[in-house]
Structures are given as structure tokens and as C-alpha cells.
C-alpha positions in Angstrom: 181.4 -199.1 28.8 184.7 -198.2 27.0 183.7 -200.5 24.1 180.3 -198.8 23.8 181.9 -195.3 23.7 184.4 -196.4 21.0 181.6 -198.0 19.0 179.4 -194.8 19.3 182.4 -192.6 18.2 183.0 -194.8 15.2 179.3 -194.6 14.2 179.3 -190.8 14.5 182.5 -190.5 12.5 181.0 -192.8 9.8 177.9 -190.7 9.6 179.9 -187.5 9.3 182.0 -189.0 6.6 179.1 -189.9 4.4 176.8 -186.9 5.3 175.8 -184.6 2.4 177.0 -181.7 4.6 180.4 -183.3 5.4 182.0 -181.5 2.4 181.1 -178.2 3.9 182.4 -179.0 7.4 185.9 -177.6 6.9 184.4 -174.3 5.5 182.0 -174.0 8.4 184.8 -174.4 11.0 187.0 -171.7 9.3 184.3 -169.3 8.2 184.0 -165.9 10.0 181.2 -163.4 9.8 181.7 -159.9 8.5 181.2 -158.4 12.0 184.1 -160.5 13.2 186.6 -158.9 10.9 185.4 -155.3 10.3 185.3 -154.4 14.0 188.2 -156.5 15.1 191.7 -156.1 13.7 193.0 -159.3 15.5 192.5 -161.3 12.3 194.7 -159.0 10.2 197.3 -161.1 8.4 195.2 -164.3 8.6 193.6 -166.2 5.7 189.8 -166.0 6.3 186.7 -167.2 4.5 183.3 -165.5 4.5 179.8 -166.0 2.9 177.6 -163.2 2.0 175.8 -161.1 -0.7 177.4 -158.6 -3.0 176.4 -155.0 -2.1 178.3 -153.2 -4.8 181.0 -153.8 -7.5 183.4 -151.1 -8.6 185.8 -151.8 -11.5 189.0 -149.8 -12.1 191.7 -150.3 -14.7 193.7 -152.9 -12.7 191.6 -153.6 -9.7 188.0 -154.7 -8.8 186.4 -153.7 -5.5 183.5 -155.8 -4.2 181.6 -155.0 -1.1 180.2 -158.0 0.7 177.7 -158.2 3.6 176.2 -161.2 5.5 173.7 -159.3 7.6 175.8 -159.6 10.8 176.4 -155.8 10.9 175.9 -152.6 9.0 179.4 -152.3 7.6 180.4 -154.1 4.5 183.7 -155.9 4.0 185.6 -154.6 0.9 187.2 -157.3 -1.3 190.1 -156.3 -3.4 190.8 -158.4 -6.5 192.8 -158.1 -9.7 191.1 -157.7 -13.1 190.1 -161.0 -14.7 189.6 -162.8 -11.5 186.2 -164.4 -10.5 185.3 -161.3 -8.5 184.9 -159.4 -11.8 181.9 -161.7 -12.6 180.1 -160.7 -9.4 176.9 -158.8 -9.7 174.8 -156.8 -7.2 172.8 -159.2 -5.1 174.7 -162.4 -5.9 175.7 -164.7 -3.1 179.4 -165.6 -2.8 182.0 -167.2 -0.7 185.3 -165.2 -0.6 188.6 -166.4 0.8 191.8 -164.4 1.1 194.2 -162.6 3.4 192.9 -159.9 5.6 195.0 -156.7 5.6 194.8 -153.2 7.1 193.2 -150.7 4.9 194.6 -147.2 4.1 191.0 -145.9 3.7 189.9 -143.8 6.7 186.3 -145.3 6.7 187.4 -148.9 7.0 189.9 -150.7 9.1 190.5 -153.8 7.0 190.0 -155.2 3.6 190.3 -158.7 2.1 192.8 -159.4 -0.6 191.0 -162.0 -2.7 192.5 -165.4 -3.4 189.3 -167.4 -4.2 185.8 -166.4 -5.0 182.9 -168.9 -5.4 179.6 -167.5 -6.8 176.8 -169.7 -5.4 173.8 -167.7 -6.6 173.8 -165.4 -9.6 171.6 -162.3 -9.5 170.5 -160.3 -12.5 171.3 -156.8 -11.4 168.9 -155.3 -13.9 165.9 -157.2 -12.5 167.0 -157.0 -8.9 164.7 -154.4 -7.3 167.4 -152.6 -5.2 170.1 -150.5 -6.7 173.5 -149.4 -5.3 173.7 -145.9 -3.8 169.9 -145.5 -4.2 167.7 -144.7 -1.2 164.5 -146.5 -2.0 161.3 -145.3 -0.2 159.8 -147.4 2.6 156.7 -147.8 0.5 158.7 -149.1 -2.4 160.7 -151.6 -0.3 157.6 -152.9 1.4 156.5 -154.3 -2.0 159.5 -156.8 -1.7 159.1 -158.1 1.9 160.9 -161.3 0.9 164.0 -159.2 0.1 163.7 -156.4 2.6 166.4 -158.0 4.9 168.9 -157.3 2.1 168.4 -153.5 2.5 170.4 -151.5 5.1 167.3 -150.2 6.8 165.6 -153.6 6.9 168.6 -155.3 8.3 169.2 -152.6 10.9 165.6 -152.8 12.1 165.8 -156.6 12.3 169.0 -156.5 14.4 167.6 -153.8 16.7 164.3 -155.8 17.1 166.3 -158.9 18.0 168.4 -157.0 20.6 165.4 -155.3 22.2 163.6 -158.7 22.4 166.5 -160.2 24.2 166.8 -157.2 26.6 163.1 -157.5 27.5 163.6 -161.2 28.4 166.8 -160.4 30.3 165.0 -157.7 32.3 162.1 -160.0 33.4 164.4 -162.9 34.1 166.6 -160.8 36.4 163.4 -159.7 38.2 162.4 -163.3 38.7 159.3 -163.2 36.4 158.1 -166.5 34.9 157.9 -166.6 31.1 154.6 -168.1 30.0 153.4 -169.1 26.6 149.8 -167.9 26.6 147.5 -169.3 23.9 146.8 -167.7 20.6 143.4 -169.4 20.3 140.9 -168.3 22.9 137.2 -168.0 23.6 137.8 -164.7 25.5 137.7 -161.1 24.2 139.9 -159.5 26.9 139.2 -156.0 25.8 135.5 -156.6 25.2 135.6 -154.5 22.0 134.5 -157.3 19.7 137.4 -156.6 17.2 138.6 -160.2 17.0 139.3 -162.6 14.2 137.2 -165.7 14.4 138.9 -169.1 13.8 137.3 -172.0 12.0 138.4 -175.0 9.9 138.9 -174.2 6.3 136.9 -177.2 5.2 133.4 -178.1 6.2 134.4 -181.7 5.8 136.4 -181.4 9.0 133.3 -180.4 11.0 131.2 -183.2 9.3 133.7 -185.7 10.6 132.9 -184.7 14.2 129.9 -185.8 16.2 127.4 -183.4 17.6 127.1 -182.9 21.3 124.3 -185.4 21.6 126.3 -188.2 20.0 124.2 -188.2 16.8 125.8 -187.8 13.4 125.8 -184.2 12.2 128.2 -181.4 11.9 128.6 -179.1 14.9 128.7 -175.4 14.3 132.1 -174.9 16.0 135.3 -177.0 16.0 135.8 -176.2 19.7 132.1 -176.4 20.5 132.0 -172.6 20.9 133.3 -169.7 18.9 137.1 -169.3 19.0 139.2 -166.3 18.2 142.8 -165.2 17.7 143.8 -163.6 21.0 143.8 -159.8 21.6 145.7 -160.2 24.9 147.1 -163.0 27.1 146.4 -161.0 30.2 143.5 -163.1 31.6 145.6 -166.2 31.1 148.5 -164.6 32.9 146.2 -163.8 35.8 145.6 -167.5 36.1 149.3 -168.2 36.4 150.1 -165.5 38.9 147.3 -166.8 41.1 149.8 -169.5 41.9 153.2 -168.3 40.7 153.3 -164.7 42.0 154.7 -163.0 38.9 154.7 -163.8 35.2 155.1 -162.3 31.7 154.4 -163.2 28.1 155.8 -162.0 24.8 154.0 -162.9 21.7 151.7 -161.9 18.8 148.1 -160.7 19.3 145.5 -159.9 16.8 142.9 -157.1 16.3 140.5 -156.8 13.4 140.5 -153.0 13.3 139.8 -151.1 10.1 142.7 -148.8 10.6 145.3 -147.8 8.0 147.2 -145.4 10.3 150.9 -145.7 10.7 150.5 -146.8 14.3 148.3 -149.8 13.9 148.7 -153.4 12.7 146.3 -156.4 12.6 149.0 -158.7 14.0 151.4 -157.1 16.5 153.5 -158.1 19.5 152.8 -157.5 23.1 154.8 -157.8 26.3 152.4 -158.4 29.1 153.3 -158.8 32.8 151.3 -159.6 36.0 152.4 -159.6 39.6 150.9 -159.9 43.0 151.6 -157.7 46.1 150.7 -154.4 44.4 149.7 -152.0 47.1 149.0 -149.2 44.8 149.2 -148.1 41.2 152.6 -146.7 42.0 154.0 -150.2 42.1 152.9 -150.8 38.5 154.1 -147.4 37.3 157.6 -148.0 38.9 158.0 -151.3 37.2 156.9 -150.0 33.8 159.2 -146.9 34.0 162.2 -149.0 35.0 161.5 -151.6 32.3 161.3 -149.1 29.4 164.2 -147.0 30.5 166.4 -150.1 31.1 165.6 -151.6 27.8 166.0 -148.5 25.7 169.2 -147.4 27.4 170.8 -150.8 26.9 169.6 -150.9 23.2 171.1 -147.5 22.5 174.5 -148.9 23.7 174.2 -152.4 22.1 172.9 -151.2 18.8 174.7 -147.9 18.5 175.8 -148.4 14.9 172.4 -149.5 13.6 170.5 -146.8 15.5 172.9 -144.1 14.3 172.1 -145.1 10.7 168.3 -145.4 11.3 168.1 -142.1 13.2 170.0 -140.3 10.4 167.5 -141.9 7.9 164.4 -140.9 10.0 165.4 -137.5 11.3 168.7 -136.0 12.5 166.9 -134.9 15.7 165.4 -138.3 16.6 168.5 -139.4 18.5 168.1 -136.4 20.7 164.4 -137.2 21.2 165.3 -140.7 22.5 168.2 -139.5 24.7 166.2 -136.6 26.0 163.4 -138.9 27.2 166.0 -141.1 29.0 167.5 -138.0 30.7 164.2 -136.5 31.8 162.2 -137.8 34.7 158.7 -139.1 33.8 155.7 -136.9 34.3 152.5 -138.1 36.0 149.2 -136.5 35.2 145.7 -137.6 36.3 143.1 -137.9 33.5 141.5 -134.8 34.8 144.8 -132.9 34.7 145.3 -134.2 31.1 141.9 -132.9 30.1 142.8 -129.5 31.6 146.0 -129.3 29.5 144.1 -130.5 26.4 141.9 -127.4 26.5 144.7 -125.8 24.6 144.5 -128.4 21.9 142.8 -127.5 18.6 140.2 -130.2 19.4 139.7 -129.9 23.2 138.7 -132.9 25.3 135.9 -132.8 27.8 135.8 -135.1 30.8 134.7 -138.6 29.8 136.1 -138.5 26.3 138.7 -141.0 25.2 142.1 -139.6 24.3 143.1 -139.7 20.6 146.6 -140.1 19.2 147.0 -136.4 18.6 145.9 -135.7 22.2 148.5 -138.1 23.5 151.3 -136.6 21.4 150.2 -133.1 22.5 150.5 -134.1 26.2 154.0 -135.4 25.6 155.0 -132.2 23.8 153.5 -130.1 26.6 155.7 -132.0 29.1 158.9 -131.3 27.2 159.3 -134.6 25.5 159.3 -136.6 28.7 157.5 -139.9 29.2 154.0 -139.2 30.5 151.9 -141.4 32.8 148.2 -140.6 32.7 146.3 -142.2 35.5 142.8 -142.5 37.0 140.6 -142.7 33.9 136.8 -142.7 34.1 135.6 -146.2 34.7 133.6 -146.4 31.5 136.7 -145.9 29.4 138.5 -149.0 30.7 137.8 -152.7 30.6 136.0 -154.7 33.3 139.2 -156.1 34.9 140.6 -152.7 36.0 140.1 -151.9 39.7 137.6 -149.3 40.5 138.9 -146.5 42.8 137.1 -145.5 45.9 134.0 -143.5 45.0 133.4 -145.6 41.9 134.0 -142.8 39.4 137.6 -143.7 38.2 139.7 -146.8 37.6 143.2 -147.4 39.0 144.5 -147.4 35.4 147.5 -145.9 33.7 148.6 -145.2 30.2 152.3 -144.4 29.3 152.6 -141.9 26.5 155.8 -141.5 24.4 156.9 -139.2 21.7 156.2 -140.3 18.1 154.0 -143.2 19.0 151.6 -142.0 21.7 150.3 -144.7 24.0 153.0 -147.3 24.6 151.8 -149.1 27.7 148.4 -149.6 29.3 148.2 -151.0 32.8 146.2 -151.1 36.0 145.5 -152.7 39.3 143.2 -155.7 38.7 139.8 -155.8 40.4 140.3 -158.4 43.1 137.0 -157.7 44.9 134.6 -160.5 44.0 131.3 -158.6 44.3 132.6 -155.5 42.4 134.0 -157.7 39.6 130.8 -159.7 39.3 128.8 -156.4 38.9 131.2 -155.2 36.2 131.0 -158.5 34.3 127.2 -158.5 34.6 127.0 -155.0 33.1 129.3 -156.2 30.3 127.2 -159.3 29.6 130.2 -161.5 30.3 129.3 -163.1 33.7 128.4 -166.5 32.2 131.4 -166.9 30.0 133.9 -165.8 32.6 132.8 -167.8 35.6 136.4 -169.2 35.8 137.7 -165.6 36.1 135.4 -165.0 39.1 136.7 -168.2 40.7 140.2 -166.7 40.7 138.7 -164.1 43.1 136.7 -166.7 45.0 139.6 -169.1 45.7 142.4 -167.2 47.5 142.7 -163.9 45.6 145.5 -161.4 46.3 145.9 -157.8 45.3 147.6 -157.8 41.9 148.3 -155.6 38.9 149.9 -155.6 35.5 150.4 -154.0 32.1 150.7 -154.6 28.4 153.5 -152.9 26.3 153.1 -152.6 22.5 156.5 -154.0 21.4 156.3 -152.8 17.8 155.6 -149.3 19.0 158.6 -149.5 21.3 160.7 -150.5 18.2 159.2 -147.6 16.3 160.2 -145.1 19.0 163.7 -146.5 19.4 164.4 -146.6 15.6 162.4 -143.6 14.6 160.7 -145.5 11.7 157.9 -143.4 10.2 155.4 -146.2 10.2 154.9 -149.3 12.4 154.7 -151.4 9.3 158.5 -151.1 8.9 159.3 -152.3 12.5 158.1 -155.9 11.9 159.4 -158.3 9.2 156.1 -159.2 7.7 153.4 -156.6 8.6 149.7 -157.6 8.5 147.1 -154.8 8.3 143.8 -154.2 6.7 143.8 -155.1 3.0 147.4 -156.5 3.3 148.7 -159.9 4.3 151.6 -160.5 1.9 153.5 -163.7 2.0 
């Protein structure tokens, strides 16, 4: 055994010695990130090495100041160099490795600065052609033309870090609540919402279909790769219901797709949903409590964890937006029935009558009416909600709930699920889905339990937390009608 271990060690060392990456190994071990030094003075007096991109270059008579950032935080690290050194050749946007001694800074807005000893320019950048300029606030519409470079901007980088943090907080919340994380499929034969706004998936080449045999075994191209039409999913909820029928509680977190012809600042064709299902829901209150606790826990933790980035984003969006977010966290949520919401909306310039769907302006009006609190609207008319939502006693309303937030309107939609076999069969028959969803009926036929769940629009949550004016700037590569860049 000892001989085997020694031989394995020699082989590994040999591979490392001749690896193309071996010459970078010493740099990789010593290299710090910008966030490690600008927020922590423990490295003062040490010789450090960092990789990053040049954010600005300022030349004086005897000194050159170069700001470098690697995306790890909002603050830049200031590099101090003498005139004539390699730093003088740096240009905005170029990529560099800088090495030197970290010292305390006398400037009140920065704790440390790096006195340069060595500067390696890896990638030059023509500052005249580079689309972003120092000390220039570019419009969101302008920056969106350069999605491949948006992470280089302060706003783009802040949003990415906040999105990452909120994603991890969502996972942390559900894991601590003992929910099972499930990868639900992106390809499906179901239209969960029943709205018909799906993207159909097919092979790009007819030759692929011609290589397949038809159902009867004779040669001839079938119409569909999967023997039936397949779509990009609009929701993983129905698949989650399959899982909770044996696992009690589960959630997913992934992209969904909707072929809406909408160019509003609240809609995308590809967006991310957090969906959860659980058994043992005695009433709609159980779903509401879970949703309320989830969004409050995640937002509150994000405000602490991403304080620097959010302070910057809120200042960019509106000086009052920080108060909007904190005010919502401080106020208890308000609960209105659909009927009560309609009564309030009689004061709206476009009143709603019972049975009408609520528009975005109506949702925002309700939030404003309730003083900026989160608003749960419940018990919608049955015809406004999908087949899977449980019908209340009397058959007029559904045990459904929408959570409304400032800025974005509807953030969450949830309900108790219809567990009564006969009632569900009648709903599916009326919707013309009874044949295609026989498997869904079997979930009720074979040991069903009362259960419920919800779907949270993750990009809308990021829009609310950051204050971004449009949802297109909350996601790295937005897809919407007429636009699928990169």
C-alpha cells in the first residue's frame, strides 16, 4: 500500500511539473482578490498579487494612479506607481496582474492602496473603442447593447453579485426547512397554465426525423421527435406534485419560458421561477405563512449580505427605494379577499368589476393603498385560475393567493391544490385536458393527500430588491420578444 501511495504521489508531481498550468501555480497560491484587501487591513505591509481590469488611469507629474477591480466587490483597489513604470501603459479596460506592497492610505474614502512593484498587462484594450468610459453614467438601454461586457460595469456587477447571493439564500431557506431540491424538466408535453403561450421544440433538421421510424415500424418521418408535441416548460409545478406525492415537500429553481408578445418592463420570455410544493396544508393560511416567511427571510438577509452593492443600486435607481424595501420588511403583510380588492379598486381610474382579472396598475394601486406593505389577495373567482387550484366550498372561488409587492406587482402565485378526484376530473374535462393528464388524475386516485404550493418570480424579486427600472437588467442575458442576443 505504501509503495502504491508513493508511486501515485510521484505521478501527480510529474503531471504537475509538465502541466501547461504549472507555471501559473505559484501565482494562483499567492493571489488575493480585491475584496480580500480593500475590506481587510490585515494584509497591510504584505506583498500581494492581484488580477483584474483597469477601471481608470490618472497621471500626475510624478505618480500614476490606476484603479483595478476583479468583480469581487464594488470598491476598486488603487495602485500607486512612479512615472515611466509599466502602469503608465495601462488603459481603461485592459487586464493586468499587479504585484506590490499593500499600505494604509491617507485618503478618507479608501483604507489601503498598493504600491506597485510589478505590472503585467495580459490583454490590451483600446480605450477609444471600448464602449464604457470613466466617470460616465451610461443609460441601461445603452449598456444592454453590450451584454457581453455588462459585467464590467458597476451596475451590472452589483446586480450579478446580488442575484448570486439571493439565489444562495433561497436554497439555504428551503434546505433548512427540509425541502427536497428537484430538477424538473425543461422539455415537457404539458402546458401547466393552460394559456397556450408556449414555445414548441423540434429538431432543427428534417433529416433527424427522417432517420426515425414511424410508429408502425415502416420507413417514414414521424411528425414529432417525442411522438407528440413538446414545449419549453412554463412551470415545473405538475412535476413537483409527482415528487411530493412520495417525498412530502420539494422545490425547484430554474428557467421557464413563455411566448408572450409583451414588451413591458416586467416581462421576459425566459425567466426564473422558485416553485415549492408541500403536503399537510390544512388551509390556505399554511401556504401564505410559508411564502411570507420565505420572502422576508431572503430579503432581510440580502440587505445585510449585499449592503454595499444595494446601497449603490438604490442610489442609482431612486434615493427612496431603500426606504421602500425596509418599509415593507417592517410592516406586517396585509390580506385582502378578491372581493375586498375589487371594492378598493373602485377608487382606481379604471375600476374593476367582480370577475375581471387584475392588471399591473391595479396590483400596484392595492400596494400603495395598503401603505407599501406586502399584500396577499385571496379567493379569486374560479374562472380566473388554472384547473389545479382547489375550489372553495360553494364552487364560486378558488383557494388561491397572489402576493403583491411595490414596483413589481404580483411576485408570487399560489394555492391549495385540488385533491378531490371527481372535482379535478370535471375541471380537466372542461379545459379539454382530461386525456393528456390521466397521469395527473392518478396522483389523486392512488393515495392523495391535501397539499399546496406556490411559484415565485425570481427576477421580479431581484428587481424589487435592487430597484432596477426594468426586469431586463436583473438577468445576465435577457430574452424577450424581438430580442435574443448572444
